[in-house]
N, C-alpha and C positions, 0 to 999 in steps of 0.2 A: 504494500500500500504506500503510495507516494506521500511525501510530506505535504501538508496543506499550505497553499500559497496565499500570502497577504500582500497587497499593494498598498503602501503608505504614500499618500499624496499630501505633502506639506512643504511649503516654501521656506519655513524657518528651519534651517539645517540642524540646529541643536535639538529642536523638538523631534524632527524626523529621525535623527540618529538615536535618540533616547527611546522612541517608540519601537524602532526597528530592533534595537538591542534587546529590549524586554520581550518582544514577540519571538525573536530567535531563541531566547532562553526558554521560552514556552514550547519550543519544538517546531515553530513555523519557518518556512522559507519566505524571506521578505525582500522586496525590492522597493525602491524609493523613486518617486517622481516629484519634481519641484514646481511644476506649472500645469495648467489645464491641458494644453495640447499634448504634452508628453504623457500625461496621465491617461488620456483616451487612447493614444497610440500603444502605450505599454499594456493597457488592459486588453486590447484586441489581439496583441501578439503573444503575450505571456499567459493570459487566461487565468487570473487569480481566482481563488475560492471566496475571497472577501476583500473589501476595500475600506481602508481607514482614510477618510476624506476631509480635509480642511475646507471651510467655506471660502475664505479669502485667499485667492491664488492669482498670480500673474498669468497673462494670456487670456484666459476666461475663468470665471469663478467656479467654485465647487458645485454650485447648483446646476450650472450648465454641464459640468463633467458628469454629474449624476444623471441628468436627462439623457446624455448621449450613451453612457455605458448601460443604463437600464434598457434603453431602446435596442441595444445590440444583444444583450443577454442578461436575464435576471440574475442578480448576485447580491448577497447581503452587503449593505453599506452602513458603516458606522461614521456618522458625521461629527466633526469637531467644530465647535463654534466659539468665538471669542467673547460672547456675551450671552446671558440667559434672556434672550429676547424672544417673546412668543411668536412674533411675526417671522423671524428667521427660522424658528423651529417648524412652524406650520408649512412654510414654503419648502423647507428641506424635506419634510415628510411627504409633501404633495408631489415632489419630483422623483421620489423613489428611495429616500433614505429609510433605513429600518430602525435605527436607534441614533442617539446623539449623546455627546459629552460636552460640557461647557468648560472652557479653559479658565483657570488651571485645573488639571485633573491629575489623579494619581495613576501611575503606571499599573498598579495592582488592579484598580478599577477598570482601566482600559482592557487589560488582558482578560479579566473576568467577562466583560461585555463581548469580546471577540469569541471566547469559548462558548458563551450562551447562544450567540447568533448561529454559529456553525453547528452546534448540537441540535438546535431547533430544525435546521434544514435537513440534517441527517435523519432525525427522528421522523420528520414528516415524510421523507422519501421511503422509509420503511413501513409506514402505516398502511392500514387497509380499512375498508375494502378499496379495491383499485379505483372504482368510480362512484361518485356521489352525484345525485341529481336532485336539484331543488327548483321546481318550476321550469323555467326555460334555461336554467343554468346547469351545465354539466361540468363536474370537477374530476379530472383525471389525476389521481394522486401519484401514480407511478411515473407519469411523464411531467407532472407539475404544470398541467395546462388547464385552462378554463375556457369553455365555449358558452356563448349566449346566443340562443337561436341559431346555433350552428357556426357562428363566427367566433374566431379566437379573440380573447380579451387578454391584453398584457397586464399581469399583476407583478408587483415586486414580491420577493420571497416572504416578507412579513405579511403583506396583504393576503397572499395565498394561504399562509399558515393560519391567519385569523379566520379566513373564510372556511377552511376545513374544520377548524375547531367549532365554529358556530353551526356548520352544516351537520356535524356529527351529533348535535343536540338540538334538533329543530324544535322551535317554539319555546324552548327552555330559556328563561331569563338568566343571563350570566352577568354577575356584577363586574364592574370595571376592574376591581382589585383581583378577582379570580382570573380574568383574562390576562392581566399583567403577569400574574404568577405562572399561568399555564402556557401562554404563548410567548411572552417575553422572558420568562424566567426571573422576574423581579420579585423579591420577597416583600419589599415595601410597596405602599400604594401611592407614592408621590408622583407617578407618571401617568395619571389618568388622562391627561390631555393628549398624550401619545395615542391612547386607545381611540379617543374621539376623532383624532385626525385620520387614523387608518380606516375607521368606519365611514367617515365622510368620503374618503377616496373610493372605497368599495361601492358606496351608493352612486357615486358619480359614474363609475365604470359599468355597474351591473344593474342599476335601477334604484330609484329612491325608496321603493316600497319593499326592497329585499330584507332590510334589517330594521327592526322596530326598536325605538328608544323607550325604555321604561324610566321615566325621569326620577333621578335620585338613586337609581339602582344600577342599571346597565343596559344590555342589549339582548335581543332575541332574533334569530333568523326566522322569517315568516315562510310558511309553506302554503301552497294553494290548496284550498279545501276540495 
């Protein structure tokens, strides 16, 4: 089994090297890109398993990098932001980021987030049944593909995992904190807006009526009667 690959996209060399050193110590193969165009090119040629991506980059920013790489091939993206700004967070999640860390962050926390993201993808790939159908939405777990009315819909890895989790429990109301624990692997409940942003993305891509909000509690996947 080959070592898992992580592409670190960060223009501050000291931070990039520190992240790379920690991830290599965790057993990953790591490469570094210092600007937007180089990141996209290296992603396409090297085909990493996960991308650690800074928002502020020369060439073009991390949001544009995320759009381009997710359009090429769904891959987990851990976004690094310089400030805890909700607008930056929501935009990042909307273009395909799966998780985020606000600078300054600990290398221990970053390594833990990387492991969680990769475990989630691997766990979902091994799950069954192979196909789930909810109304006009068909979810192929083995191929990690989603069809709506026969047309393929592009989802990020986290959007796919959230959809599968909800589809496996149709009509059941799942609290945001449980979704954070089961899908994101977060023990604490401080990232509920992350759940909200991913639900919003699923509604935009698969239909506004697919997921029902239970105010003050969480979400449920609706099925046709």
